[in-house]
C-alpha positions in Angstrom: 5.7 -34.3 9.7 8.3 -36.2 11.8 8.5 -39.1 9.2 9.3 -36.5 6.6 11.9 -34.9 8.9 13.5 -38.3 9.5 13.7 -38.9 5.7 15.3 -35.4 5.3 17.9 -36.2 8.0 18.8 -39.5 6.4 19.1 -37.9 3.0 21.3 -35.1 4.5 23.6 -37.7 6.0 23.9 -39.4 2.6 24.8 -36.0 1.0 27.5 -35.4 3.6 28.9 -38.8 3.0 29.0 -38.2 -0.7 30.7 -34.9 -0.2 33.5 -36.6 1.8 34.1 -39.2 -0.9 37.6 -39.0 -2.6 37.5 -37.2 -6.0 34.0 -35.7 -5.4 35.2 -32.3 -6.9 36.2 -34.0 -10.2 32.6 -33.8 -11.4 31.9 -30.1 -10.8 28.2 -30.4 -11.9 27.5 -33.1 -9.3 29.6 -31.3 -6.6 27.6 -28.1 -7.1 24.3 -30.0 -6.9 25.4 -31.7 -3.7 26.5 -28.4 -2.1 23.2 -26.7 -3.0 21.2 -29.6 -1.5 23.4 -29.6 1.6 22.9 -25.8 2.0 19.1 -26.1 1.5 18.7 -29.0 4.0 21.1 -27.8 6.7 18.7 -25.4 8.5 16.0 -28.1 8.6 18.3 -30.7 10.0 19.8 -28.3 12.6 16.3 -27.3 13.8 15.2 -30.9 14.0 18.3 -31.9 16.0 17.6 -28.9 18.4 14.0 -30.1 18.6 15.0 -33.6 19.6 17.5 -32.3 22.2 14.7 -30.1 23.7 12.3 -33.2 23.8 15.1 -35.2 25.6 15.5 -32.3 28.1 11.7 -32.6 28.9 12.1 -36.3 29.5 15.2 -35.8 31.7 13.4 -33.1 33.7 10.3 -35.2 34.3 12.5 -38.2 35.4 14.3 -35.9 37.8 11.0 -34.7 39.3 9.9 -38.3 39.8 13.1 -39.3 41.6 14.2 -36.1 43.4 12.9 -35.2 46.9 15.2 -32.2 47.5 13.1 -29.1 47.0 15.8 -27.0 45.5 16.6 -29.6 42.9 12.9 -30.0 42.1 12.6 -26.2 41.5 15.6 -26.4 39.2 14.0 -29.3 37.3 10.7 -27.4 37.0 12.5 -24.4 35.5 14.4 -26.6 33.0 11.1 -28.4 32.1 9.4 -25.1 31.5 12.3 -23.8 29.3 12.4 -27.1 27.3 8.6 -27.0 26.7 8.9 -23.4 25.3 11.9 -24.4 23.1 9.9 -27.4 21.7 6.9 -25.1 20.9 9.2 -22.6 19.1 11.1 -25.2 17.2 7.9 -27.0 16.1 6.7 -23.7 14.6 10.1 -23.1 13.0 10.1 -26.7 11.5 6.6 -26.2 10.0 7.8 -23.0 8.3 11.0 -24.7 7.1 8.9 -27.5 5.6 6.5 -25.1 3.7 6.8 -25.6 -0.1 9.6 -23.3 -1.4 9.0 -20.9 -4.2 11.1 -22.3 -7.1 12.1 -18.7 -8.0 13.4 -17.7 -4.6 17.1 -18.3 -5.4 16.9 -16.3 -8.7 18.3 -12.9 -9.5 15.7 -10.3 -10.4 14.7 -7.7 -12.9 13.5 -4.5 -11.2 11.3 -2.2 -13.2 10.1 1.2 -11.8 7.7 3.4 -13.7 6.4 6.8 -12.7 2.6 6.8 -12.4 0.1 9.6 -11.6 1.7 12.9 -10.6 3.9 14.2 -13.5 7.3 15.4 -12.5 6.7 14.6 -8.8 6.0 11.0 -9.7 9.2 10.8 -11.8 11.2 12.2 -8.8 9.6 9.6 -6.5 10.4 6.8 -9.0 14.1 7.9 -8.9 14.0 8.0 -5.0 12.5 4.4 -5.0 15.3 3.3 -7.3 18.0 4.7 -5.0 16.2 3.1 -2.0 16.5 -0.3 -3.7 20.1 0.2 -4.8 21.1 1.1 -1.2 19.2 -2.0 0.1 20.9 -4.2 -2.5 24.3 -2.9 -1.6 23.6 -3.6 2.1 22.9 -7.2 1.1 26.0 -7.3 -1.1 24.0 -7.8 -4.2 25.2 -6.5 -7.6 23.1 -3.9 -9.4 23.3 -3.4 -13.2 21.4 -0.6 -14.8 19.7 -1.8 -18.1 17.8 1.3 -19.2 16.6 4.6 -17.8 14.3 7.3 -19.2 15.0 10.5 -17.3 12.7 13.4 -16.8 14.1 16.9 -17.1 14.5 17.6 -13.3 16.4 14.5 -12.2 13.5 12.1 -12.0 12.9 8.8 -13.8 9.9 8.2 -16.0 11.1 4.6 -16.1 14.1 2.7 -14.9 15.1 -1.0 -15.3 17.9 -2.8 -13.5 19.2 -6.3 -12.9 19.9 -7.2 -9.3 22.1 -10.4 -8.7 22.7 -12.0 -5.4 21.7 -14.8 -3.0 18.0 -14.6 -2.1 17.3 -11.5 -4.2 13.9 -12.7 -5.4 12.9 -14.3 -2.1 13.2 -10.9 -0.4 12.3 -8.4 -3.2 9.3 -10.2 -4.6 7.0 -8.5 -2.0 7.9 -5.0 -3.5 5.7 -5.4 -6.6 2.8 -3.1 -6.7 1.8 0.6 -6.6 3.8 2.8 -4.2 2.2 6.1 -3.2 3.9 9.2 -2.0 2.3 12.1 -0.1 4.3 15.4 0.3 4.6 19.0 -0.7 6.5 19.1 -4.0 9.3 21.6 -4.3 7.5 23.1 -7.3 4.4 23.8 -5.2 4.2 27.4 -4.0 1.0 27.0 -2.0 2.4 24.4 0.3 -0.3 21.8 -0.5 0.3 18.1 -0.1 0.2 16.2 -3.4 -0.2 12.5 -3.9 1.8 10.8 -6.6 2.5 7.1 -7.5 5.1 4.8 -9.0 4.7 1.2 -10.0 7.3 -1.4 -9.1 7.6 -4.7 -10.8 10.0 -7.4 -9.5 10.5 -10.3 -11.9 12.7 -13.4 -11.4 15.5 -13.5 -14.0 14.7 -16.4 -16.4 17.3 -18.9 -17.6 17.6 -20.3 -21.1 15.9 -23.5 -19.8 12.9 -21.5 -18.4 12.0 -19.7 -21.6 12.9 -20.5 -25.2 12.9 -17.5 -27.5 12.4 -17.9 -31.3 14.6 -15.3 -33.0 12.1 -15.2 -35.9 9.7 -13.6 -33.4 12.1 -10.8 -32.6 13.1 -7.5 -34.3 16.3 -5.9 -33.3 17.0 -2.2 -34.1 20.3 -0.5 -33.2 20.7 3.3 -32.6 22.7 5.8 -30.7 22.0 6.0 -27.0 20.0 9.0 -25.9 20.3 10.9 -22.6 21.3 14.2 -21.1 25.0 13.9 -21.9 28.0 12.4 -20.2 28.4 8.6 -20.1 24.9 7.9 -21.2 25.5 9.1 -24.8 27.7 7.2 -27.2 29.0 8.3 -30.6 28.4 4.8 -32.1 25.2 2.9 -32.7 25.4 0.8 -29.5 21.9 1.1 -28.1 19.5 -1.8 -28.8 15.8 -1.8 -29.1 14.4 -5.4 -29.0 10.8 -6.0 -30.1 9.0 -9.3 -29.4 6.4 -9.4 -32.1 3.9 -12.0 -30.6 3.6 -10.1 -27.3 4.4 -6.6 -28.4 7.0 -6.3 -25.6 9.6 -3.6 -26.4 12.9 -3.4 -24.6 15.5 -0.7 -24.9 19.0 -1.3 -23.6 21.6 1.5 -23.7 23.8 1.4 -20.6 26.7 -0.5 -22.1 29.3 0.8 -24.6 29.1 -2.3 -26.6 26.2 -3.1 -28.9 26.7 -6.8 -28.1 26.4 -6.3 -24.3 23.3 -4.2 -24.7 21.8 -6.9 -27.0 22.6 -9.6 -24.4 21.0 -7.5 -21.6 17.9 -6.9 -23.7 17.5 -10.7 -24.3 17.9 -11.4 -20.6 15.2 -8.9 -19.8 12.9 -10.3 -22.6 13.3 -13.8 -21.2 12.3 -12.6 -17.7 9.3 -10.6 -19.0 8.0 -13.7 -20.9 8.6 -15.9 -17.9 6.7 -13.4 -15.7 3.8 -13.5 -18.2 3.7 -17.2 -17.8 3.8 -16.9 -14.0 0.9 -14.4 -14.1 -1.2 -16.8 -16.2 -0.4 -19.6 -13.7 -1.3 -17.4 -10.7 -4.7 -16.5 -12.3 -5.4 -20.2 -12.8 -4.5 -21.1 -9.2 -6.9 -18.7 -7.4 -6.7 -20.5 -4.1 -2.9 -20.3 -4.1 -3.0 -16.7 -5.0 -5.4 -15.9 -2.1 -2.8 -17.4 0.3 -0.2 -14.8 -0.7 0.3 -11.4 0.9 -1.8 -9.2 -1.3 -3.1 -10.3 -4.7 0.3 -10.0 -6.5 -1.4 -7.7 -8.9 0.8 -4.8 -10.2 -2.2 -2.4 -9.9 -2.6 -3.1 -6.1 -1.7 -0.2 -3.9 0.7 -1.7 -1.4 2.5 1.1 0.4 2.3 4.8 1.3 5.2 7.1 2.0 3.8 10.2 3.9 6.6 12.8 4.3 4.8 15.4 6.4 4.0 12.8 9.0 7.4 11.0 8.6 5.6 7.6 8.2 5.6 4.6 5.9 2.5 2.5 5.9 2.5 -1.1 4.5 -1.2 -1.6 3.6 -1.1 -5.4 3.1 -0.2 -6.1 6.7 -1.4 -2.8 8.3 2.2 -1.9 9.5 3.2 1.7 10.0 6.8 2.8 10.7 7.7 6.3 11.7 11.2 6.5 10.2 10.7 7.6 6.6 14.3 9.0 6.2 16.1 5.7 7.0 13.6 3.7 4.8 14.2 6.0 1.8 17.9 5.5 2.4 17.4 1.7 1.9 16.7 0.5 5.4 13.7 -1.6 4.4 14.7 -4.9 6.2 12.0 -4.5 8.8 9.3 -4.1 6.2 10.5 -7.1 4.2 10.9 -9.3 7.3 7.3 -8.4 8.4 5.9 -9.3 5.0 7.8 -12.6 4.9 6.5 -13.5 8.4 2.9 -12.5 7.5 3.2 -14.6 4.3 4.5 -17.6 6.2 1.7 -17.3 8.8 -1.0 -17.2 6.1 0.5 -20.3 4.4 0.7 -22.2 7.7 -2.9 -21.3 8.4 -3.9 -22.6 5.0 -1.9 -25.7 5.5 -3.6 -26.4 8.9 -7.0 -25.9 7.3 -6.3 -28.5 4.6 -5.0 -30.9 7.2 
């Protein structure tokens, strides 16, 4: 591990030297690549430097204990030694996590797709609430949210909603949200006061670039039509809505949120690229069974991952057996604790697997 860390430190110094060369910004492509590398490696180099300082503190404290006869100074050296040993232990763990193989999709923007499942109108209302939860969370992260399409139910719910979320680290944080979300509560339409269980399925896909997926236009059928909706801005008087059908896979995408047909067409193709990329990822995950087992949950969209119980005010994350009793703040987008806990559990599992192979 330390040989690798030394190589990273040397490479980091070379990057910093290159960034300080005159005229480095003349080649914007090279400059962006260097800045990205510098940004990726900085946390590793900083943690490694802190680790080496803590190791030096241990040596200094041990030397002082050997030389010093004054009891007060010896006690101080013992305290410093104990603190330095703790820091070394913590930084070793941090470095192991920083050196774990990175998901190549982590820096990508995402396509968020939420569909109402079992439960009729109540499931559609829950799907709309999940969408608002994610929009609020995205805004707290200063990410940009663009609505692609929405199929509304008659009482303010969403049968299906698709959005693009752009921002640093969007996929790295949101990828754990894919799966079946379950709600338990008394619906407003329920006169008997009985608790109902409804579901919604969330899919989080990394946005694919042109280089990730090549689409043959001969495989696509494009239909244009007027946008549908309950009135207001959703409905246009021109044929601006686009329905894109990918014939080989049967994927159908409907984009209607922009006033321009060209913009809706562009959004539809962005979404199609991401869906095709996601299909390839699923095939790869199925082939790499061992790698899949190392992840939090199976990654399967049909897996029940979380329950929102309103009568008890709790949210239970089944994959890591975590229960939080603050459903209101979570539904308002305060999901950072859930995401951080899932990331920590995923890192712990991957570290454990790495130790087994070593």
